[in-house]
N, CA, C and O atoms as a GROMACS GRO file, in nm:
protein
  592
    1UNK      N    1   0.548   2.031   2.302
    1UNK     CA    2   0.566   1.901   2.255
    1UNK      C    3   0.499   1.769   2.334
    1UNK      O    4   0.494   1.783   2.456
    2UNK      N    5   0.461   1.675   2.294
    2UNK     CA    6   0.396   1.551   2.368
    2UNK      C    7   0.493   1.474   2.441
    2UNK      O    8   0.448   1.393   2.522
    3UNK      N    9   0.599   1.482   2.430
    3UNK     CA   10   0.695   1.390   2.501
    3UNK      C   11   0.770   1.476   2.616
    3UNK      O   12   0.874   1.431   2.665
    4UNK      N   13   0.718   1.597   2.657
    4UNK     CA   14   0.784   1.690   2.730
    4UNK      C   15   0.804   1.605   2.879
    4UNK      O   16   0.696   1.559   2.918
    5UNK      N   17   0.908   1.576   2.961
    5UNK     CA   18   0.921   1.517   3.065
    5UNK      C   19   0.932   1.368   3.057
    5UNK      O   20   0.938   1.289   3.151
    6UNK      N   21   0.934   1.341   2.921
    6UNK     CA   22   0.978   1.185   2.956
    6UNK      C   23   1.118   1.156   2.966
    6UNK      O   24   1.198   1.242   2.930
    7UNK      N   25   1.155   1.048   3.010
    7UNK     CA   26   1.323   1.002   3.024
    7UNK      C   27   1.341   0.936   2.870
    7UNK      O   28   1.257   0.876   2.804
    8UNK      N   29   1.478   0.966   2.838
    8UNK     CA   30   1.512   0.871   2.723
    8UNK      C   31   1.464   0.750   2.694
    8UNK      O   32   1.416   0.718   2.586
    9UNK      N   33   1.477   0.665   2.813
    9UNK     CA   34   1.405   0.518   2.814
    9UNK      C   35   1.272   0.531   2.790
    9UNK      O   36   1.227   0.447   2.712
   10UNK      N   37   1.194   0.612   2.835
   10UNK     CA   38   1.049   0.615   2.832
   10UNK      C   39   0.988   0.678   2.673
   10UNK      O   40   0.875   0.663   2.627
   11UNK      N   41   1.095   0.743   2.617
   11UNK     CA   42   1.086   0.800   2.490
   11UNK      C   43   1.099   0.690   2.377
   11UNK      O   44   1.022   0.684   2.281
   12UNK      N   45   1.197   0.611   2.398
   12UNK     CA   46   1.240   0.494   2.323
   12UNK      C   47   1.160   0.381   2.324
   12UNK      O   48   1.152   0.299   2.232
   13UNK      N   49   1.096   0.379   2.439
   13UNK     CA   50   1.000   0.270   2.457
   13UNK      C   51   0.847   0.301   2.377
   13UNK      O   52   0.776   0.204   2.348
   14UNK      N   53   0.810   0.420   2.350
   14UNK     CA   54   0.700   0.457   2.276
   14UNK      C   55   0.738   0.414   2.131
   14UNK      O   56   0.643   0.394   2.055
   15UNK      N   57   0.848   0.398   2.089
   15UNK     CA   58   0.850   0.362   1.942
   15UNK      C   59   0.919   0.225   1.950
   15UNK      O   60   0.971   0.186   1.846
   16UNK      N   61   0.925   0.156   2.044
   16UNK     CA   62   0.960   0.004   2.041
   16UNK      C   63   0.872  -0.082   2.070
   16UNK      O   64   0.852  -0.182   2.001
   17UNK      N   65   0.807  -0.054   2.182
   17UNK     CA   66   0.711  -0.175   2.253
   17UNK      C   67   0.556  -0.102   2.222
   17UNK      O   68   0.458  -0.167   2.186
   18UNK      N   69   0.558   0.015   2.242
   18UNK     CA   70   0.423   0.101   2.236
   18UNK      C   71   0.385   0.153   2.132
   18UNK      O   72   0.309   0.249   2.145
   19UNK      N   73   0.419   0.113   2.004
   19UNK     CA   74   0.392   0.168   1.864
   19UNK      C   75   0.255   0.200   1.859
   19UNK      O   76   0.226   0.319   1.843
   20UNK      N   77   0.166   0.116   1.870
   20UNK     CA   78   0.031   0.164   1.862
   20UNK      C   79  -0.032   0.288   1.940
   20UNK      O   80  -0.102   0.382   1.903
   21UNK      N   81   0.018   0.253   2.053
   21UNK     CA   82  -0.032   0.356   2.144
   21UNK      C   83   0.034   0.486   2.131
   21UNK      O   84  -0.027   0.589   2.157
   22UNK      N   85   0.145   0.485   2.096
   22UNK     CA   86   0.216   0.625   2.039
   22UNK      C   87   0.155   0.709   1.948
   22UNK      O   88   0.141   0.831   1.953
   23UNK      N   89   0.112   0.611   1.845
   23UNK     CA   90   0.038   0.679   1.714
   23UNK      C   91  -0.088   0.751   1.748
   23UNK      O   92  -0.126   0.841   1.673
   24UNK      N   93  -0.157   0.719   1.857
   24UNK     CA   94  -0.256   0.778   1.900
   24UNK      C   95  -0.216   0.915   1.961
   24UNK      O   96  -0.291   1.013   1.950
   25UNK      N   97  -0.116   0.919   2.015
   25UNK     CA   98  -0.066   1.042   2.061
   25UNK      C   99  -0.016   1.148   1.964
   25UNK      O  100  -0.012   1.266   1.997
   26UNK      N  101   0.025   1.100   1.829
   26UNK     CA  102   0.106   1.167   1.751
   26UNK      C  103   0.048   1.178   1.607
   26UNK      O  104   0.111   1.197   1.502
   27UNK      N  105  -0.106   1.161   1.629
   27UNK     CA  106  -0.191   1.168   1.516
   27UNK      C  107  -0.309   1.252   1.540
   27UNK      O  108  -0.352   1.286   1.651
   28UNK      N  109  -0.356   1.282   1.428
   28UNK     CA  110  -0.508   1.376   1.432
   28UNK      C  111  -0.592   1.307   1.279
   28UNK      O  112  -0.546   1.279   1.168
   29UNK      N  113  -0.697   1.299   1.320
   29UNK     CA  114  -0.788   1.250   1.217
   29UNK      C  115  -0.791   1.105   1.195
   29UNK      O  116  -0.838   1.054   1.093
   30UNK      N  117  -0.741   1.039   1.291
   30UNK     CA  118  -0.736   0.899   1.291
   30UNK      C  119  -0.795   0.831   1.429
   30UNK      O  120  -0.752   0.850   1.542
   31UNK      N  121  -0.918   0.737   1.384
   31UNK     CA  122  -0.992   0.691   1.513
   31UNK      C  123  -0.917   0.574   1.557
   31UNK      O  124  -0.831   0.518   1.489
   32UNK      N  125  -0.957   0.535   1.690
   32UNK     CA  126  -0.874   0.429   1.755
   32UNK      C  127  -0.872   0.300   1.675
   32UNK      O  128  -0.774   0.225   1.674
   33UNK      N  129  -0.982   0.275   1.607
   33UNK     CA  130  -1.011   0.140   1.515
   33UNK      C  131  -0.936   0.164   1.375
   33UNK      O  132  -0.952   0.077   1.289
   34UNK      N  133  -0.861   0.265   1.348
   34UNK     CA  134  -0.791   0.279   1.230
   34UNK      C  135  -0.859   0.386   1.137
   34UNK      O  136  -0.785   0.461   1.073
   35UNK      N  137  -0.970   0.395   1.128
   35UNK     CA  138  -1.065   0.436   1.040
   35UNK      C  139  -1.019   0.604   1.020
   35UNK      O  140  -1.024   0.665   1.127
   36UNK      N  141  -0.976   0.688   0.902
   36UNK     CA  142  -0.923   0.802   0.902
   36UNK      C  143  -1.017   0.898   0.814
   36UNK      O  144  -1.075   0.866   0.710
   37UNK      N  145  -1.018   1.026   0.879
   37UNK     CA  146  -1.096   1.126   0.821
   37UNK      C  147  -1.038   1.181   0.671
   37UNK      O  148  -0.927   1.143   0.634
   38UNK      N  149  -1.109   1.261   0.596
   38UNK     CA  150  -1.052   1.295   0.462
   38UNK      C  151  -0.922   1.347   0.449
   38UNK      O  152  -0.842   1.343   0.355
   39UNK      N  153  -0.912   1.417   0.608
   39UNK     CA  154  -0.761   1.487   0.632
   39UNK      C  155  -0.723   1.418   0.736
   39UNK      O  156  -0.807   1.402   0.824
   40UNK      N  157  -0.588   1.356   0.753
   40UNK     CA  158  -0.528   1.301   0.874
   40UNK      C  159  -0.375   1.344   0.876
   40UNK      O  160  -0.307   1.387   0.783
   41UNK      N  161  -0.344   1.324   0.997
   41UNK     CA  162  -0.174   1.360   0.993
   41UNK      C  163  -0.124   1.299   1.103
   41UNK      O  164  -0.189   1.305   1.208
   42UNK      N  165   0.002   1.231   1.100
   42UNK     CA  166   0.079   1.145   1.210
   42UNK      C  167   0.202   1.156   1.151
   42UNK      O  168   0.221   1.185   1.033
   43UNK      N  169   0.320   1.125   1.269
   43UNK     CA  170   0.435   1.138   1.274
   43UNK      C  171   0.497   0.998   1.280
   43UNK      O  172   0.458   0.904   1.350
   44UNK      N  173   0.621   1.001   1.181
   44UNK     CA  174   0.711   0.857   1.186
   44UNK      C  175   0.820   0.897   1.230
   44UNK      O  176   0.896   0.962   1.159
   45UNK      N  177   0.853   0.858   1.383
   45UNK     CA  178   0.950   0.874   1.447
   45UNK      C  179   1.058   0.758   1.404
   45UNK      O  180   1.024   0.644   1.373
   46UNK      N  181   1.207   0.808   1.408
   46UNK     CA  182   1.295   0.723   1.360
   46UNK      C  183   1.305   0.633   1.432
   46UNK      O  184   1.244   0.658   1.536
   47UNK      N  185   1.368   0.496   1.435
   47UNK     CA  186   1.358   0.372   1.491
   47UNK      C  187   1.509   0.308   1.446
   47UNK      O  188   1.544   0.282   1.331
   48UNK      N  189   1.581   0.292   1.561
   48UNK     CA  190   1.733   0.217   1.517
   48UNK      C  191   1.703   0.102   1.438
   48UNK      O  192   1.630   0.012   1.478
   49UNK      N  193   1.766   0.106   1.310
   49UNK     CA  194   1.762  -0.020   1.228
   49UNK      C  195   1.650  -0.032   1.148
   49UNK      O  196   1.625  -0.134   1.084
   50UNK      N  197   1.580   0.072   1.149
   50UNK     CA  198   1.448   0.080   1.043
   50UNK      C  199   1.474   0.182   0.950
   50UNK      O  200   1.525   0.291   0.978
   51UNK      N  201   1.433   0.139   0.822
   51UNK     CA  202   1.446   0.243   0.717
   51UNK      C  203   1.314   0.331   0.704
   51UNK      O  204   1.317   0.435   0.638
   52UNK      N  205   1.202   0.288   0.766
   52UNK     CA  206   1.057   0.338   0.758
   52UNK      C  207   0.972   0.251   0.802
   52UNK      O  208   1.002   0.147   0.860
   53UNK      N  209   0.820   0.302   0.769
   53UNK     CA  210   0.714   0.234   0.807
   53UNK      C  211   0.640   0.170   0.704
   53UNK      O  212   0.650   0.232   0.598
   54UNK      N  213   0.562   0.058   0.694
   54UNK     CA  214   0.476  -0.001   0.590
   54UNK      C  215   0.357  -0.002   0.638
   54UNK      O  216   0.341  -0.064   0.743
   55UNK      N  217   0.246   0.063   0.578
   55UNK     CA  218   0.110   0.089   0.633
   55UNK      C  219   0.032  -0.007   0.540
   55UNK      O  220   0.059  -0.017   0.420
   56UNK      N  221  -0.065  -0.076   0.602
   56UNK     CA  222  -0.154  -0.162   0.505
   56UNK      C  223  -0.268  -0.079   0.504
   56UNK      O  224  -0.310  -0.058   0.618
   57UNK      N  225  -0.348  -0.012   0.397
   57UNK     CA  226  -0.428   0.050   0.407
   57UNK      C  227  -0.561  -0.015   0.333
   57UNK      O  228  -0.541  -0.093   0.240
   58UNK      N  229  -0.689   0.014   0.369
   58UNK     CA  230  -0.790  -0.047   0.289
   58UNK      C  231  -0.880   0.058   0.257
   58UNK      O  232  -0.924   0.121   0.353
   59UNK      N  233  -0.922   0.096   0.129
   59UNK     CA  234  -1.030   0.222   0.074
   59UNK      C  235  -1.149   0.139   0.040
   59UNK      O  236  -1.144   0.061  -0.055
   60UNK      N  237  -1.240   0.152   0.103
   60UNK     CA  238  -1.362   0.109   0.082
   60UNK      C  239  -1.412   0.133  -0.047
   60UNK      O  240  -1.357   0.219  -0.115
   61UNK      N  241  -1.515   0.064  -0.093
   61UNK     CA  242  -1.583   0.091  -0.223
   61UNK      C  243  -1.661   0.202  -0.219
   61UNK      O  244  -1.697   0.246  -0.110
   62UNK      N  245  -1.701   0.269  -0.346
   62UNK     CA  246  -1.762   0.412  -0.357
   62UNK      C  247  -1.885   0.344  -0.440
   62UNK      O  248  -1.866   0.238  -0.500
   63UNK      N  249  -2.001   0.402  -0.442
   63UNK     CA  250  -2.131   0.403  -0.503
   63UNK      C  251  -2.097   0.377  -0.647
   63UNK      O  252  -2.145   0.281  -0.708
   64UNK      N  253  -1.990   0.489  -0.720
   64UNK     CA  254  -1.933   0.492  -0.828
   64UNK      C  255  -1.837   0.381  -0.849
   64UNK      O  256  -1.728   0.385  -0.793
   65UNK      N  257  -1.872   0.276  -0.930
   65UNK     CA  258  -1.784   0.149  -0.956
   65UNK      C  259  -1.640   0.216  -1.024
   65UNK      O  260  -1.530   0.178  -0.983
   66UNK      N  261  -1.650   0.298  -1.110
   66UNK     CA  262  -1.541   0.370  -1.195
   66UNK      C  263  -1.472   0.484  -1.066
   66UNK      O  264  -1.390   0.569  -1.103
   67UNK      N  265  -1.496   0.479  -0.980
   67UNK     CA  266  -1.428   0.599  -0.885
   67UNK      C  267  -1.278   0.598  -0.870
   67UNK      O  268  -1.229   0.493  -0.829
   68UNK      N  269  -1.201   0.697  -0.896
   68UNK     CA  270  -1.074   0.674  -0.870
   68UNK      C  271  -1.043   0.812  -0.776
   68UNK      O  272  -1.089   0.918  -0.816
   69UNK      N  273  -0.979   0.809  -0.676
   69UNK     CA  274  -0.969   0.899  -0.565
   69UNK      C  275  -0.822   0.993  -0.581
   69UNK      O  276  -0.716   0.932  -0.599
   70UNK      N  277  -0.823   1.126  -0.574
   70UNK     CA  278  -0.696   1.188  -0.578
   70UNK      C  279  -0.685   1.233  -0.435
   70UNK      O  280  -0.764   1.299  -0.367
   71UNK      N  281  -0.546   1.172  -0.400
   71UNK     CA  282  -0.479   1.199  -0.269
   71UNK      C  283  -0.377   1.268  -0.304
   71UNK      O  284  -0.319   1.257  -0.412
   72UNK      N  285  -0.340   1.368  -0.184
   72UNK     CA  286  -0.230   1.459  -0.175
   72UNK      C  287  -0.167   1.418  -0.027
   72UNK      O  288  -0.224   1.408   0.082
   73UNK      N  289  -0.053   1.401  -0.059
   73UNK     CA  290   0.035   1.348   0.092
   73UNK      C  291   0.149   1.472   0.080
   73UNK      O  292   0.200   1.513  -0.024
   74UNK      N  293   0.174   1.521   0.221
   74UNK     CA  294   0.282   1.581   0.225
   74UNK      C  295   0.372   1.495   0.328
   74UNK      O  296   0.324   1.437   0.424
   75UNK      N  297   0.499   1.494   0.298
   75UNK     CA  298   0.609   1.446   0.394
   75UNK      C  299   0.690   1.550   0.435
   75UNK      O  300   0.788   1.584   0.368
   76UNK      N  301   0.658   1.607   0.542
   76UNK     CA  302   0.718   1.704   0.606
   76UNK      C  303   0.671   1.824   0.506
   76UNK      O  304   0.550   1.849   0.500
   77UNK      N  305   0.762   1.897   0.428
   77UNK     CA  306   0.697   2.016   0.342
   77UNK      C  307   0.683   1.942   0.164
   77UNK      O  308   0.648   2.002   0.063
   78UNK      N  309   0.715   1.829   0.174
   78UNK     CA  310   0.725   1.778   0.025
   78UNK      C  311   0.606   1.711  -0.019
   78UNK      O  312   0.569   1.613   0.045
   79UNK      N  313   0.532   1.755  -0.134
   79UNK     CA  314   0.420   1.738  -0.177
   79UNK      C  315   0.419   1.611  -0.255
   79UNK      O  316   0.511   1.593  -0.335
   80UNK      N  317   0.312   1.509  -0.239
   80UNK     CA  318   0.342   1.386  -0.333
   80UNK      C  319   0.173   1.408  -0.382
   80UNK      O  320   0.092   1.456  -0.303
   81UNK      N  321   0.136   1.366  -0.519
   81UNK     CA  322   0.008   1.310  -0.560
   81UNK      C  323  -0.014   1.167  -0.590
   81UNK      O  324   0.055   1.099  -0.665
   82UNK      N  325  -0.112   1.131  -0.526
   82UNK     CA  326  -0.124   0.966  -0.584
   82UNK      C  327  -0.284   0.946  -0.601
   82UNK      O  328  -0.367   1.010  -0.537
   83UNK      N  329  -0.312   0.855  -0.689
   83UNK     CA  330  -0.448   0.814  -0.765
   83UNK      C  331  -0.482   0.685  -0.697
   83UNK      O  332  -0.416   0.587  -0.733
   84UNK      N  333  -0.560   0.671  -0.620
   84UNK     CA  334  -0.608   0.580  -0.550
   84UNK      C  335  -0.732   0.505  -0.604
   84UNK      O  336  -0.805   0.578  -0.671
   85UNK      N  337  -0.777   0.365  -0.591
   85UNK     CA  338  -0.904   0.319  -0.626
   85UNK      C  339  -0.941   0.236  -0.510
   85UNK      O  340  -0.849   0.203  -0.434
   86UNK      N  341  -1.046   0.201  -0.487
   86UNK     CA  342  -1.098   0.109  -0.380
   86UNK      C  343  -1.021  -0.023  -0.390
   86UNK      O  344  -0.991  -0.080  -0.495
   87UNK      N  345  -0.991  -0.068  -0.244
   87UNK     CA  346  -0.921  -0.202  -0.242
   87UNK      C  347  -0.784  -0.181  -0.134
   87UNK      O  348  -0.771  -0.084  -0.059
   88UNK      N  349  -0.705  -0.275  -0.144
   88UNK     CA  350  -0.616  -0.278  -0.022
   88UNK      C  351  -0.481  -0.232  -0.094
   88UNK      O  352  -0.438  -0.267  -0.204
   89UNK      N  353  -0.426  -0.143   0.002
   89UNK     CA  354  -0.286  -0.061  -0.049
   89UNK      C  355  -0.190  -0.100   0.046
   89UNK      O  356  -0.224  -0.153   0.152
   90UNK      N  357  -0.072  -0.079   0.016
   90UNK     CA  358   0.053  -0.049   0.097
   90UNK      C  359   0.112   0.062   0.072
   90UNK      O  360   0.143   0.095  -0.043
   91UNK      N  361   0.139   0.142   0.188
   91UNK     CA  362   0.194   0.279   0.182
   91UNK      C  363   0.324   0.257   0.251
   91UNK      O  364   0.329   0.218   0.367
   92UNK      N  365   0.440   0.285   0.172
   92UNK     CA  366   0.560   0.288   0.244
   92UNK      C  367   0.607   0.450   0.272
   92UNK      O  368   0.586   0.537   0.187
   93UNK      N  369   0.663   0.473   0.379
   93UNK     CA  370   0.716   0.598   0.435
   93UNK      C  371   0.830   0.581   0.485
   93UNK      O  372   0.837   0.514   0.589
   94UNK      N  373   0.952   0.636   0.424
   94UNK     CA  374   1.079   0.653   0.468
   94UNK      C  375   1.100   0.738   0.605
   94UNK      O  376   1.035   0.842   0.620
   95UNK      N  377   1.178   0.701   0.692
   95UNK     CA  378   1.244   0.784   0.799
   95UNK      C  379   1.332   0.886   0.755
   95UNK      O  380   1.408   0.874   0.658
   96UNK      N  381   1.322   0.992   0.831
   96UNK     CA  382   1.438   1.110   0.787
   96UNK      C  383   1.555   1.047   0.825
   96UNK      O  384   1.574   0.974   0.922
   97UNK      N  385   1.654   1.092   0.715
   97UNK     CA  386   1.793   1.059   0.729
   97UNK      C  387   1.874   1.162   0.877
   97UNK      O  388   1.979   1.122   0.927
   98UNK      N  389   1.821   1.262   0.917
   98UNK     CA  390   1.871   1.339   0.994
   98UNK      C  391   1.822   1.289   1.154
   98UNK      O  392   1.878   1.335   1.255
   99UNK      N  393   1.732   1.208   1.159
   99UNK     CA  394   1.694   1.133   1.270
   99UNK      C  395   1.592   1.213   1.360
   99UNK      O  396   1.575   1.192   1.480
  100UNK      N  397   1.525   1.311   1.283
  100UNK     CA  398   1.398   1.385   1.349
  100UNK      C  399   1.287   1.315   1.285
  100UNK      O  400   1.296   1.256   1.177
  101UNK      N  401   1.155   1.327   1.378
  101UNK     CA  402   1.043   1.272   1.311
  101UNK      C  403   0.963   1.320   1.199
  101UNK      O  404   0.903   1.427   1.201
  102UNK      N  405   0.963   1.245   1.108
  102UNK     CA  406   0.860   1.282   0.972
  102UNK      C  407   0.730   1.318   0.991
  102UNK      O  408   0.656   1.232   1.038
  103UNK      N  409   0.679   1.443   0.960
  103UNK     CA  410   0.546   1.471   0.960
  103UNK      C  411   0.481   1.431   0.839
  103UNK      O  412   0.520   1.475   0.731
  104UNK      N  413   0.380   1.346   0.848
  104UNK     CA  414   0.285   1.285   0.726
  104UNK      C  415   0.149   1.350   0.744
  104UNK      O  416   0.085   1.342   0.849
  105UNK      N  417   0.111   1.411   0.640
  105UNK     CA  418  -0.019   1.456   0.601
  105UNK      C  419  -0.075   1.396   0.481
  105UNK      O  420  -0.010   1.392   0.377
  106UNK      N  421  -0.192   1.351   0.492
  106UNK     CA  422  -0.278   1.274   0.388
  106UNK      C  423  -0.418   1.361   0.367
  106UNK      O  424  -0.495   1.383   0.461
  107UNK      N  425  -0.438   1.399   0.254
  107UNK     CA  426  -0.566   1.477   0.234
  107UNK      C  427  -0.634   1.378   0.132
  107UNK      O  428  -0.561   1.343   0.039
  108UNK      N  429  -0.751   1.333   0.134
  108UNK     CA  430  -0.820   1.232   0.044
  108UNK      C  431  -0.934   1.330  -0.007
  108UNK      O  432  -0.973   1.439   0.036
  109UNK      N  433  -0.976   1.241  -0.124
  109UNK     CA  434  -1.090   1.301  -0.206
  109UNK      C  435  -1.214   1.218  -0.157
  109UNK      O  436  -1.219   1.098  -0.186
  110UNK      N  437  -1.309   1.274  -0.089
  110UNK     CA  438  -1.424   1.232  -0.034
  110UNK      C  439  -1.432   1.093   0.069
  110UNK      O  440  -1.336   1.016   0.076
  111UNK      N  441  -1.557   1.070   0.147
  111UNK     CA  442  -1.578   0.956   0.234
  111UNK      C  443  -1.676   0.896   0.204
  111UNK      O  444  -1.758   0.940   0.124
  112UNK      N  445  -1.689   0.757   0.276
  112UNK     CA  446  -1.792   0.678   0.280
  112UNK      C  447  -1.856   0.689   0.378
  112UNK      O  448  -1.802   0.756   0.467
  113UNK      N  449  -1.993   0.632   0.406
  113UNK     CA  450  -2.049   0.608   0.536
  113UNK      C  451  -2.040   0.494   0.579
  113UNK      O  452  -2.066   0.406   0.497
  114UNK      N  453  -2.002   0.452   0.711
  114UNK     CA  454  -1.974   0.318   0.759
  114UNK      C  455  -2.096   0.259   0.824
  114UNK      O  456  -2.086   0.190   0.926
  115UNK      N  457  -2.203   0.285   0.771
  115UNK     CA  458  -2.328   0.237   0.796
  115UNK      C  459  -2.325   0.117   0.854
  115UNK      O  460  -2.243   0.039   0.807
  116UNK      N  461  -2.410   0.069   0.968
  116UNK     CA  462  -2.497   0.157   1.030
  116UNK      C  463  -2.421   0.252   1.139
  116UNK      O  464  -2.476   0.312   1.231
  117UNK      N  465  -2.310   0.251   1.114
  117UNK     CA  466  -2.215   0.356   1.214
  117UNK      C  467  -2.228   0.457   1.170
  117UNK      O  468  -2.232   0.462   1.047
  118UNK      N  469  -2.242   0.595   1.254
  118UNK     CA  470  -2.270   0.709   1.190
  118UNK      C  471  -2.156   0.792   1.128
  118UNK      O  472  -2.172   0.901   1.073
  119UNK      N  473  -2.033   0.723   1.146
  119UNK     CA  474  -1.912   0.818   1.097
  119UNK      C  475  -1.909   0.805   0.930
  119UNK      O  476  -1.975   0.718   0.874
  120UNK      N  477  -1.835   0.890   0.866
  120UNK     CA  478  -1.817   0.898   0.736
  120UNK      C  479  -1.634   0.903   0.742
  120UNK      O  480  -1.561   0.987   0.796
  121UNK      N  481  -1.604   0.798   0.677
  121UNK     CA  482  -1.441   0.795   0.674
  121UNK      C  483  -1.412   0.789   0.544
  121UNK      O  484  -1.503   0.764   0.465
  122UNK      N  485  -1.260   0.816   0.491
  122UNK     CA  486  -1.206   0.788   0.369
  122UNK      C  487  -1.116   0.667   0.345
  122UNK      O  488  -1.088   0.627   0.232
  123UNK      N  489  -1.077   0.618   0.447
  123UNK     CA  490  -0.993   0.484   0.430
  123UNK      C  491  -0.974   0.446   0.577
  123UNK      O  492  -1.019   0.516   0.668
  124UNK      N  493  -0.893   0.310   0.601
  124UNK     CA  494  -0.868   0.250   0.706
  124UNK      C  495  -0.727   0.198   0.725
  124UNK      O  496  -0.684   0.118   0.642
  125UNK      N  497  -0.636   0.243   0.848
  125UNK     CA  498  -0.524   0.165   0.874
  125UNK      C  499  -0.547   0.042   0.931
  125UNK      O  500  -0.592   0.019   1.044
  126UNK      N  501  -0.504  -0.058   0.822
  126UNK     CA  502  -0.507  -0.207   0.871
  126UNK      C  503  -0.401  -0.252   0.968
  126UNK      O  504  -0.424  -0.311   1.073
  127UNK      N  505  -0.269  -0.213   0.918
  127UNK     CA  506  -0.158  -0.251   1.007
  127UNK      C  507  -0.056  -0.143   0.983
  127UNK      O  508  -0.062  -0.069   0.885
  128UNK      N  509   0.039  -0.137   1.075
  128UNK     CA  510   0.167  -0.025   1.067
  128UNK      C  511   0.277  -0.129   1.126
  128UNK      O  512   0.267  -0.168   1.242
  129UNK      N  513   0.382  -0.171   1.043
  129UNK     CA  514   0.491  -0.223   1.052
  129UNK      C  515   0.634  -0.158   1.016
  129UNK      O  516   0.657  -0.111   0.905
  130UNK      N  517   0.724  -0.160   1.116
  130UNK     CA  518   0.852  -0.089   1.070
  130UNK      C  519   0.934  -0.191   0.988
  130UNK      O  520   0.940  -0.310   1.019
  131UNK      N  521   0.986  -0.147   0.902
  131UNK     CA  522   1.070  -0.198   0.786
  131UNK      C  523   1.209  -0.194   0.788
  131UNK      O  524   1.256  -0.080   0.794
  132UNK      N  525   1.303  -0.304   0.786
  132UNK     CA  526   1.434  -0.272   0.782
  132UNK      C  527   1.484  -0.226   0.653
  132UNK      O  528   1.594  -0.172   0.658
  133UNK      N  529   1.421  -0.236   0.526
  133UNK     CA  530   1.434  -0.208   0.396
  133UNK      C  531   1.311  -0.177   0.338
  133UNK      O  532   1.217  -0.254   0.355
  134UNK      N  533   1.297  -0.067   0.267
  134UNK     CA  534   1.168  -0.030   0.180
  134UNK      C  535   1.185  -0.098   0.033
  134UNK      O  536   1.296  -0.121  -0.016
  135UNK      N  537   1.092  -0.121  -0.015
  135UNK     CA  538   1.098  -0.187  -0.156
  135UNK      C  539   1.080  -0.086  -0.267
  135UNK      O  540   1.084  -0.114  -0.387
  136UNK      N  541   1.060   0.036  -0.215
  136UNK     CA  542   1.034   0.160  -0.326
  136UNK      C  543   1.166   0.245  -0.329
  136UNK      O  544   1.270   0.217  -0.269
  137UNK      N  545   1.144   0.341  -0.400
  137UNK     CA  546   1.257   0.444  -0.418
  137UNK      C  547   1.268   0.518  -0.291
  137UNK      O  548   1.194   0.480  -0.201
  138UNK      N  549   1.349   0.619  -0.267
  138UNK     CA  550   1.346   0.677  -0.121
  138UNK      C  551   1.230   0.779  -0.090
  138UNK      O  552   1.218   0.852   0.008
  139UNK      N  553   1.137   0.762  -0.215
  139UNK     CA  554   1.018   0.841  -0.163
  139UNK      C  555   0.892   0.742  -0.129
  139UNK      O  556   0.897   0.619  -0.132
  140UNK      N  557   0.773   0.826  -0.094
  140UNK     CA  558   0.664   0.742  -0.065
  140UNK      C  559   0.612   0.648  -0.180
  140UNK      O  560   0.617   0.673  -0.300
  141UNK      N  561   0.566   0.546  -0.125
  141UNK     CA  562   0.519   0.437  -0.241
  141UNK      C  563   0.397   0.401  -0.195
  141UNK      O  564   0.366   0.384  -0.077
  142UNK      N  565   0.326   0.390  -0.297
  142UNK     CA  566   0.179   0.351  -0.291
  142UNK      C  567   0.154   0.227  -0.397
  142UNK      O  568   0.160   0.241  -0.519
  143UNK      N  569   0.123   0.095  -0.323
  143UNK     CA  570   0.068  -0.010  -0.426
  143UNK      C  571  -0.022  -0.119  -0.381
  143UNK      O  572  -0.044  -0.130  -0.261
  144UNK      N  573  -0.068  -0.190  -0.456
  144UNK     CA  574  -0.173  -0.275  -0.428
  144UNK      C  575  -0.112  -0.405  -0.343
  144UNK      O  576  -0.002  -0.445  -0.380
  145UNK      N  577  -0.166  -0.463  -0.247
  145UNK     CA  578  -0.127  -0.571  -0.195
  145UNK      C  579  -0.242  -0.678  -0.221
  145UNK      O  580  -0.356  -0.642  -0.247
  146UNK      N  581  -0.208  -0.801  -0.214
  146UNK     CA  582  -0.295  -0.902  -0.223
  146UNK      C  583  -0.252  -1.032  -0.109
  146UNK      O  584  -0.139  -1.044  -0.060
  147UNK      N  585  -0.348  -1.107  -0.085
  147UNK     CA  586  -0.300  -1.231  -0.012
  147UNK      C  587  -0.256  -1.312  -0.119
  147UNK      O  588  -0.307  -1.308  -0.231
  148UNK      N  589  -0.137  -1.404  -0.080
  148UNK     CA  590  -0.100  -1.476  -0.161
  148UNK      C  591  -0.174  -1.603  -0.136
  148UNK      O  592  -0.155  -1.700  -0.209
   0.00000   0.00000   0.00000
């Protein structure tokens, strides 16, 4: 376990003040700048007073303007299918009610070149925020977001 040897105060600090750094240790397939591979995973740890996290995602344009991607997301062992198109999206992930971390795995359809960078990635995490209330049902919700 990544947190073996941490005091209770140090563990709580991971999810209150050092959230961005904590996700670096509890994730796979996500670069430091937020770009994600076609398959990535991370954990959403419970935080007092929070219902879950809201992730702002950016899905880059594809050469085919009609492109729609099929994503599969697992919340622990619960599978969800999502259809996405290029653009900006909000993804809401609820915390578990039993206080244990929620394991999230996302499998995407295809990647794009980040030219001139040699990497190929599926999407980018723009922002992660804790939410007291989520706007969706108690399941994962994916919806477009726009600037007002």
